[in-house]
Residue, then its C-alpha position, 0 to 999 in steps of 0.5 A: m500499499s502507498r502511504i503517500g499515495n493514499n493521503p487526501i489533499s485538503i484544497p485550501s480556500g482561494v485555490t481553485i483545482s479542474v482535471d480535464k479528459s486528457n488527465v491535466v491537472k490546472v491548479k490556480g491560486p492567489k500567487g499563480e497558476l500551474t498544469q500537470a499531466v497526470n498518467s491516464d491510469l490514475e484517476i483523481k477525484i475532487e469531493d468536498g474540499t479534498l483531492t484524492v488520487a486512485r491507482p486501479t491496480d497494485q502493479k509496481r509501476h501503478r503504485a509508483m506513479h500513485g505516490l509521484y503524482r500525489t505528491l506533484v499535485n500536492n506541491m502545485v497546491e503549496g506553490v500557489t498557495n505559500g510558493y517556495e524559497k531556496k536560499m544559497q550562500v556563496v562563500g570564498v574570498g572575492y566572491r560576488a553575487e549581484a542580481q538585476g531583475n532575472k539577470l544573476t551575475l556571480a564572481l566565482g574566481f574565474s577569469h570572466p563573471v558568470v551570467m545567468f539569465l533565469p525564467q520569469e516564474v523565478q524571482v532572485e534576491t542578492e544579500s551582501a554585508r561586509g565581512k559576511d557571505p552573499i546570500i542569493t534567494l530564489k522564490s518560485i511557485d513551482k518546486q521542480l523549476i526552483g530545484q532545477i535552477a538552485a542545482k544549476i547555480r550550485g554546480l557553477r562552483p561546487p563547495e570543495p572539501y579542504k577551504g569549504k569555497g563554493i555555492r552552498f545551500v543556508g544551513e548544508e554542512i560540508r564535510r571538511k578534509a584535512g590538508k597534506a600537512a596534516g596527514k603526517 
């Protein structure tokens, strides 16, 4: 039994969910609108303020899709009501981050600045205080998109284990290694 797939999703006030004949779920809320195509084998029912996802059989692929699509729809409902936010920290001497609209400019120790143009669905802000590491804040209603963008930014300069320099998520612990001199 899928524990996640069987949980009903409560629909908050101000959120409307519609399912068309081709099993495309549209969620509209105060922050925006999201759509997700759901596998045609699964059945989506909306009754008295709750949404449930039902699977036809107990086959392994139906069980996997059951939990997956229930979670995707739940993330859409959460996104249009509250939104998602990811904070990243740029650690390193001379490393800087600057946002102008949806353009993020990073100085990461390369010979050139790295410029990223972000999609319209993602808002970016940067905070730079003297003596502190710059913080990049990403906000969006789409959890998948914000996670993908954050992974791309982190991939530009992943944190390294010796000095801890690089881009990391706020609160992320980096396993540090002893240098060459400490090995003797």
